[in-house]
N, C-alpha and C positions, 0 to 999 in steps of 0.2 A: 504494500499499500504506500502510495506516495505521501509526502508530508502535506499537511493542510496549508492552503493559501489563504492568508488572512488580510483583511483590509485594516491597516494600522492607523489610518487617519482618524483623528478625533471627530466624533459626530454626536451631537446632542449632549444633554446634561442629565445626570442621574443622582439620586441619593439612595442609600442602601440601609435597610434595617435588618438586623439579625434577631430572630426569636428562637431561643433554645426550647425545644419541647419534645414530648414523647418519652417512651420507656427507656430509651438509651440515648437521650440528650442529642437529638438531631438538630442541626442548624437549618431553620427555615428562613429564607430571605425574601423581603419585600423590596422590589426594585421600582422606584417611583421616578417618573419623568413627566414633567408638566402635570397634566390632570389625569394621568394614567398610571396604573400600578400592575406589575407582574409578580406573581408568587412562584418562588422556586422551592421545590421539595417540601411540601406541607406534610409533616410527619404524623400528626396525631390530633384528634379532636378538632377537625376542620372548622366546626361552628365557632369555637373559641378563637381560633386563628383569624377567622373572618371578623370577629368582634375587635381583635387587636388591630387589624388592618384599618377598620373604619375609625377606631378611636385615634390612632396615630396619624392617619392620612384621610380625614373626612372628605376632602375634595377630590380624591383620586378614584377614578373608575377602574375596577379590575378588568384587565383585557386578556388575561390568560393565567393558567396554572401549568408550570413546566416541571417535570420530574427528570432529574439527571440519570436515574436508573430505576429498576423495577423492584428493589427490595422493599419489604413492608414498612420499614422505618423511614422511607422517603415518599411513599405513596399513600400512607395511612390516613392522611387528612383530606385527600382529594374529594372523596364522596361528601364529607361534611361541609367542605367549602362550597361545593356546587349547590348543595341544599340551601346554604345560607346566602350565597351570592347570586344564584340563578343559573339555570342550565345554559344560558347564553354565554357564560364565561367558559371558553374552550379549555380542555385538558389536553396537554401535549406530552408525548414521550417518544422515544426512538422506536422506529419500526421493529428493530430486533428485540427490544425488551417488552413490547406490548403484549406479545404472546407468552412471555416469561413470568409475568406478574403473579399469576395464580399459583404456580409452583413455588415461587419465591416466598409468597405469603404463607403457604402451607408449610414450607421448610422452617420458617421462623417460628410458627406455632408449635411445631414438634420439637425444635431444638431448644427454644428458650421459653416456651409457654406464652409467647406474646401473640395475642389475637388481634388482627388488623382488619378493619373494614375494607372490603374489596372496592377498588375504584371503578367508576363506569368505563365503558368503552371509550378509548381516546377519540377526540375530534380531529386531531392532526397528528400524523406520524413524521418524525424528524430524522434527518440523516445529514451527514457532513455536507457543508455548502449551503444548507438552509439558513435562514435568518428568522429571528423573532423580534418584532418591533414593539417598543413601549415608548409612548410619547415621541420625542424626536431622537431617541437612541435606538441602536440596533444591536442585538446579541447574535453572534455568529456561532453556528453549531459545528463542533468538532467531534467526530467519532472517537470514543475512548473506551473500547472494550477491554476486558481483563478482570475487573471486579465483578461485572456481569457481562453477558454477551453483547449487550447494546448500550453500555454506558456512554454518556455524552458529556462534553465540557462546553460551557457557554462563555464565549469571549466577547468582551465589550470594550471598545476604545471610545471614551467619552471625554468631555471637557475636563472632567475631574481626574482623569488618568485611565490607565488600562487595568481591567479586572477580568479574572477568569473564575467562574463558578465551577469548582472541580468535582462536586459530589464526593464520592468515596474513592476516586481514582488516585488522589495524592493526599498524603499526610506529611507534616513536617518531619523530615528525616526518613520517610518511608513511603509506602503506598498502601492502597486498600487491600483488604484481605482477599486471598484467592482460594481459601479453603471452604468457602461457603458455596452454596448451589450456584452454578453458572460461572464460577471463578476459574481463571487460568493464569499461571505465573508467567509463562512465556509471552502470552498475549499482553499482559499488563506492562511487561518490560518493553515490548514494541511500542505500546501506547506512550510510555514515558519518553522514549526516544523521539517519537514524532512531535510530542508536545514541546519538549525542551530544545528542539531545533527550530521551533516555529514561534513560540511565545517570546515577546521582548522581555529582557531581564528586569525591567521595572514593573512587570505585571504583578498586581496583587492577587494572590490565590486565596479564594474563599472556599473553605473546606466543609465537608458534610458534617463533621463533628469536631469539637474543640476549637483551637485557635487558628489564626491566619498565618500565611507565610508569603514569600515572594519567589519568583523565578530565580532571581539572583541568589537568594539565600539557599535555595535547594541545589543550585548548581555548585555551591561551595561546600555543602555538607551531606547531601543525600547519596548514600552509596549505591542505591538502586538506579538513580538517575545517572550517576557516573558510569556504572556498569553498562547500562543500556547505550549510552553515547559512545563508550569505548569500543563496543562491539558493532557499532553502526546499526543498531536495531531500530 
């Protein structure tokens, strides 16, 4: 697979709120641009997340719910948000992970006893090269398999800087687990190689759990990134 081709020119303005929620502390992101809002990875109790969104950004109209991958702790709030916000708010996920969600939710139920409400059928299927608009900003879709078969990263170059919503593909000093259903170690190393050859060093990486990092920091300390790049993966 060739490396992603990204538009690095700043476009539009965004603000980002992070809400930690769910049984294993997932980061849900509200991306607001102008009078529109995009929700990324609603983990749990979507009705309460919708209340948080309305309270924090009362003038922002929700234009989409995007999930970076199909694990239950990243899709568990989709159904509740749709009930609260309306069925006209589209739900987006990768084409590869759309059919993986049911098995992933079942696996989490068996493995950890976490029961997750099944999301509805997606309204739009994403793959590399697609874009998702919010206000005057644009998020670019990058295929990022390895943690799941159809994980994606969402990259945005805005007036405030460059940001990548990584889901569970990257963690500071490491990468997402590959021992869960759908994971593959070789594949995630290939993904890291593609990402770190393509993302600018000043890109802020917003992670699915815990804290943030940057491309520059990971180039200097992440042994998995270094390994992937050294092998030309």
